[in-house]
Structure formats: structure tokens, C-alpha cells
C-alpha positions, 0 to 999 in steps of 0.5 A: 555405684557402678552401673553393670555393663550390658552384654549382648551375646549376638554382637560379634565383639561381645566377650560373652560370645567367647565365654559362651563358646567355651562353656558349650564344650562337652568337656567343660560340662562333664568336668563341672558336673563331676565336681559338683558332687565333691572336690576331686583330684586330677587323675580321678577326674581323668578316670571318671571322664572317659575319653578325655586326654590329660592335655585337654583336661588340663587345658579345660581345668585352667580355663575354668579356674581362670574364669572363676568356676573352679579353684585349684588346691595344692595339697601338702602330700608326697607326692604333691596332689592337686585338688579341684573344686567348684566355686560358688560361681561354678556351683551355679553353672553346674545347675545348668550343666545338670539340667542339660545332662538330665534333658539329654538322658530324658529325651535322647530316644526322641532324638534317635527316633527323629534322626532315624525317621529323617534318614529313612526319608532322605533315603527314599528321596535319593532313590526318586 
């Protein structure tokens, strides 16, 4: 039995650092959260995730597929369609993405209030 490798995200050469950087991307979190509910076609993902370009969506989907979070299935239709769905590992990641989403929606007003308070204090300090 092989011993599991120990990874340290704070070490500059640790592969988990790049992996963490990739997953901390807003588009990745949107894609994973969207696919959590059901498998989805490329064009449907593009419509659901407002603001993402087809190029970026394609890049992020390839990265997620390479990392084992999603699977890509070619459907035998005319024209050929591609369906994306989460793998079991992707579903596990989606739970974290959902937690971020819910936290942001629940706490955004607190963040906006803090920003406004900070900016007002900065303006007062700049006048002095």
C-alpha cells in the first residue's frame, strides 16, 4: 500500500498551489455550481453564466475535465452536441462552491457596508 503524499499549499513548488489558484477562479465556481443541478450543453452553460466568453468557457471546461471534475460526453445527434456533467469529485467540489455562493449572498450587504464605511473614513483622512 502506497503512502499518500503530503501536500503543503504554502510551499511554492507544491502542485496544490496551482490547483488552488485554478479553482479560486470565479468562472470555475460558476461552472461547477451550474453543473451541480444537471448535465448541461455548452451553449446552455454560456447562456446561464452571463458574461463568460465562449473561449474562456471552453478553456475552463477543458481544465476541469483534465483535473477530473467534469466529464464531457459527445451525443450522437445532428448537429453533434456535447454534454458536460460533474464527476463524483466534481460534486464534492460543488458543495464548496455552493457554500461560497450562499455565504456571498448572505453576507454581501455587510461587505458593502464595510466598504462604504472605509471609503468615508478614507475621504475624511484625505481632507485632513
